N, C-alpha and C positions, 0 to 999 in steps of 0.2 A: 711723826706722831699718827701716820696712817695705820689703821688696824687690818689685818688680814684674816679672813676666815676660809676654810675649806669649802670649795663648791664641788659637787658630785654630779657629773654627767651621765646621762643614761642613753643618749643616742649621738647622732653626729651634728647636733645643732650646738657646735661650740662657739666661741666668742666670733671668730673670723666668719662663720657663716650667718650668724645673727645680723652682724654689721653689713655683711654683704647683700643679704636680702633686704634690709630696711634702705640701703643705699640705691639698691636696683628698682624695688617695688613699691616704696613708701614716699609719698609726697609729704614733706615735713613743713610745719607751719612757719611763715615768715622767714624761709630761708632760701638760699640758692641751693638747687639739688645738685646731684652727682658727687657730693662730698661725704665722707663717712660721719656718722653721728659721734657725739662727744664719747659715748660709751655705751655698751650693751649691759643692761641691768637685769639681774636675776631675780630680785625679791627685796622687800622693806618690811621693817618691823619698828613700830613706835617712830621715833624721831630720825631713824637711820635707813639707808638703803644700800644694797651691795651690787657691785657689777660681777659680770660673769667669771672675772678672774679672781674674786673673792675679796676686792678692796671694799673697804666700808666708808660710807660718808655721812656726815651729820648733814640732814636736809634743812638747812636754815633758810629755805625759800617755800617750805611746805608745797614743793614742786611749782605749780602756778598760783601760789597763794591760795590753795583749796584744800589741802590736806590737813585740815585744822585739828583733827584728832589723830593725825599721824597715820603711817602704814599698817594696814591689817589690823585694825583695832578688833578684838574678838567679838565683842558685842555688836558691833556694827555688821561685821560680816555675818554673824549668826542671824541677824535680822533679816539680811538680804536672802539668805538661805531658805530661812522661814517662809518668806513671802514668795519665793520661787515655787515651792512645794504647794502653796495654797492658791495662788493666781499669779502667773507670770505677766499677763497683760490683759487689759479689759479696756475698750474704748473709752474717750472722755465723754461721751454722751450718756454713760451709765453711772448711777450713783455707786460708789464703792467705798466701803468703810475706811480704807486707809487713806484715801483721797480727803474725805470729809474731815476724818481725824486730824490729818496734817493742817488742813484749812483752820480748823478750830483752834489748834495749838498755836499757830502763828498769829491769829487774832488776838490770843491771850498775851503774846509776848510783844506784839507790835505796839508802837506808841499811839497815844491818842485814839481816833476813831477808825483806824485802819483795821478792817476786819473782813475783807473778801479778797481771795487771791485768784489770779490765773496763773496756772503752772505751764512752764516751758521747758526746754532741754538746756537752757543755759541764760548767762546774763545778757548776752546780745539780744536775744528773742525777747526777753523781759523788757528790755529798754525799746525795742522795736513797737511792741505792743502798748507800752506807756506813752509813747510819743503818739501813736495812732489814736488811742483813746482820748488824750487830751485835745487833739485837733477835732475830733468828732464832737465832744461836748461843748467846746468853745465855739466851734464853727471858724476858728482861725487857722492861718496856714503856717506861721513860722514858729521857731522855737530857738531860744538862746541857749548856748553851750560854750563851755571855757576853752581856751587855747590848749591847756595841758591836760584836757582830758582824755580817757580812753573809755568808751562804751560798749565796744565789741566790733567784730569783723563782719557782720552781715551789712547789707546795703545802708539801711537807714542808721544803723548803729555806727558805722564807720564814718557816715557823713557827719555825724554828732561829735565824733572823736575829733580832737584837736591836734593830737600829736602827728608827726610827718607821715604816719603811714596813711593818713586819709588822702594824701596827695596822689596816691596810686589807685584811688576808687573811681576814677573818671570824673565826671562832672558831680556825681553823688545825688542825692535828693535835694530838691530846692528848698528854700526858706530857713536855712541855717544861718543864724547870726551869731558871730563870736564875741566873747568879752574875756577879760584878763582874770588870772586866778589870783587870790590872796597869798602871794608868795612872801612870806615875812622876811625871810633872809635876803631876797632881792626884789624889794618893792618896785613895781613898775614906774612909779613916780620919782623913785630915789629918796623918797622922805620916810621918815620913821613910820613904822606900820599903823600907829595910832593918829597919824596926821595923812596917810595915804588914802585917797578916795577909792582906790581898789580893794584895800584891805578893810576898809569900813564898809564895803559892800555897796550900801543904798546909793552914794554919790555916783559912783562909776556907773552902775547898772541903770539908774535914773537918766543919766546922761546918754547912754546908749538907745535906751528906749524913747527918747525924744525924737532922735533921729530916724528910729525905725516905726514910730507910731504904735504905742503900745496895747492898741486895739486890734492889731495884727498878730500879737504874740500869744500863742496858745499856751507855752510852757517854758519855764527855765529848768534846765536840767544839769545838775551838778553831781560830782563825786563827794560825798560829805568830807571825805578825807581823800585827797588826790593821792591815787596809788601808783600806777606804773610810772608815771611822770614826775617823781621825786619825792612821794610822801610829804604832801603840802598839808599840815594841820591849820585851818582857818583860824585866826585869832577869836577870842570871846567876843560876842556881839555880832560877828559876821553873819552867821546863819540866821540869826533872828532879824537882822535887817532885810536879808533877801526874803525871808518870810514875809515880812511887812510890805515891801514892794509888790509882792505877788498878790497879797490881798488887796492892795490899793488898786490895782488894775484889773483883778479878776483873773490872774494868770496862776496855771497850775505850777506847783513847785514839785518837781520829781528828783529824788535823791537816790542816786545810784549807789547802793551799798553792797555791791557784788563782791568787792575785796574787803570793805571796811566793816561789813555786818556780821552778825552771829559770833560775837566774842572777840574778833580780831583786835578791837581797840580796848577791850576790857568791859564793854557793855553789850547787851543783846544788839542793839543797833547804836552806830556812832552818833546819830542825832541826839540820842539821849544825853550825851555829854552837854549839850546846850538847850535841852528841854524844848525842842523845836519839833513840830508835828508836820511833816510835808503832805501834799495831797496824795502822792504815789511814792512808794518806795520800791525799788527793785534789788532782788537779792539772787544769790546763787553760791557757788563756790562751798563756803562755810555753811551754808544751810544743811548740806548733808555730807560735808568734808569731801565732796566730789567722787564719792564712791560709785555713784550712777549719775549721769547726765540730768541736772535739774536747775531750773531757775524758777523765779517767781515776781509776778507783778502783784503788789498789795495795794488795795486802794481803800479811801475812806468814804464818808457818807456822801459827799458830792458826786463822787463816781457811781456809788451805789443807787442813788436816786434816779440817775440817768439810765443805768443799766436795766433797772426793773421796768423802764417805760421804752427802751429802744434795743435794738438787736446788736450785740457785740460783734464786730467783724474783724474776728480773730479766731485762729485756731491751729493746732497741730495735731498729728497723728499720735504722738507720744506726750501730749499734755497730761501731766498728772500721772505719769507712768507708775503702776503700782510698786515696781521694784524701787524707783526714786522716792515715792512717797514714804515707803517703810524704811527706807534708808534714812531719810530725814527725820522721822519721828524717833527713830533710834538714836541718832546724833544728838537730837535735843534732850532725850532722856539722859544720854550718857554726860552730856555737859552739866546737867543739874546733879545728877548722881555723885559725879567725880569732882564737883566744885570748880569746874574748868575756868569761869570767869574770876574767881579768886586767885588761881594760878596764873592766869594772865597777868592781872594787876601786880601780883609779887614778882614774877619774873621779868615784867616789863620795867619794875623799878631796878632790878638788878642788871638788865642788859643796859639800861640808860646810865645808870652809875658807872658801870665798866667801860662804855663807850666814851664817857665824858673823862674818864681817867687817861684813856687813850689820847683822846683830843688834846690833853694838857701837854702830852710828850711830843706831838708831831704838829706842826704848823701847816700840813697839807690839809688837814681837817678844817674846813671853814665852819660847818654848823652840823649839829646833830639834833634830830627832831624826830618826833613820833608820838603815839599813843598806845599803851598796852604792849603787844607784840607786833607793831606796825611801825618799823623804824627805817629812817634814812639817814646816811651819812655823806655830806656833801664834800667832795674834795676839790682843792683850789691850788693854783700856784703861787698865790699871794693872798695872804689874809686880809691885808689892807685894801687891796684893789678888788678882792674878791673874784679875780680872773680864775675863769674855770680850768680844771686839770685838762679837760679836753673840751673842743668847742661843741656847741649845740649841735645835735644831729650828727656828730663826726663819724666817718667812716675809714677804712683803711688804715693807714699808718696814724692818722691823727687820733683814732681811737684806741691805739695801742696801749697807753699808760692804764686806762681802765681795764682793758682786756687781760693785761698782764697780772693785775691784783687779784680778778676773779680766777685766773688760771693757776695762780700761786696757791690761792686758797683750796682750789680743787686738789692740787697736787699734796695738801697736808690733810686732806679728808673732810674738807668743809665746803658744802655746796651754797653759794650765793650768786646773786645776778647783780647787773648795773644797768642804769639808764643814764646816758648822758654821763655826767659826773657825779652821779648819786649812786652809793651802794645801798641795794634794799636788802633788809633784814627782817624776815617774816617766818620765824620757825613755828612748827606745830604748837598749839596752844597746850599740849600736853609736856612740853620741854621742861626739863629738870634742872636744879643747881648746877650739878655736873656738866651737863650740856650746854648751859650758857657759858659757865667758865671755859669749857674746852673752845668754844667758838671764839671767846674774847681772847685767849692765848693766841690764836691763829690770827685773828684780826690784827692784834698787836704786832705779830711778824709781818704780815704782808703790807699792812700800812706804813709801818716803820721802813721797810725795804723800799717802797714807793716814795717815801718821803726823802729817803737818802738819793734816789735817782733823781728826783726833784732837784735837790740842792745841787747836784752835780750836773744839771741841765740836760738830763736824759729823758 
């Protein structure tokens, strides 16, 4: 099913040289070095990208869940070019129209009283500053974060992160307290979600708070929908119960919407599904489709009141970079002009229905879950026991069954990824009916082949 387009080369940077240069001179994220990259990529357009040998792939990952408007959207590219011609850079201490206009637009879209933003170069920095601000305002040292969270790779953000990558962060920043995620398919208590203290939110958090002393907790930070670590959608009522606990003890609620925000779930912000207003929301990725590095910490009245009386101890050389701000403004305009949220809801239903049809055919699928175009498919060895297809944090041969599925999809022209035993399906928000169907055909093939290997004990 792989499509091949011709590639014209005009110099000696052929595929081999690109791969060699990357391997020799570039340190790649979260990887052992010295090995060649998966492929050398030449260009992208819409929901697709091409390698330098002309092979075409449907980007069902939106790269790192950030190319929400797909590759090379012409209006977005044009906005960046126009801004370069007018003002390529201006320090964050000056008032610049494009920064102020973006701040105003975010205030119009954000829930509740969230109306003031600090701009960063990514989600990790937004989360770092959100934590610091909450600690300054409350005068409290500690923060609660979940075990399956991912909040970024900078020092404090990685300390907040619960997935196994934080083990390689040394001692990390002090004062991080862990609690469990509302994992409906695998409730920590083993009880149904509507009886599980963790999935109800307040009973579990209240229990942890009593051990930790709630007067020492500055903030609770959560991904509204857990992203990297499984696409875990909280049950109805969960987020409101966390909001209530925070109000009870004067704790800041920080919602990390770096992945889930700006249309990924079918709403501008994922919290809108549950009508909850956090004290701080952090965003990046979909805010400007990742065309220029950008993140944002957006705060409400409680923070605003403090900020006008006290100094904000945070800053970056590239805070509110004009090119990033221009790309974000263009991205938000495009989303409205092209009715992107409507497309997310419609295509999300199409993806959901297709995945559930596949699940009816193969017992290797334990759970299908998601919102909008933010989906996870959990694979198991046994539906009754829910034994994971691969162990948690598996490496080497133990991880091979999931790696094989991802590799098989790649060979057929579909780019997906997996974390532990969950396939992550996050296509661009501009994805079409035909592209969803193309992906579903390949997913049926590769999951079916994996189910056959499972039955054979391979």
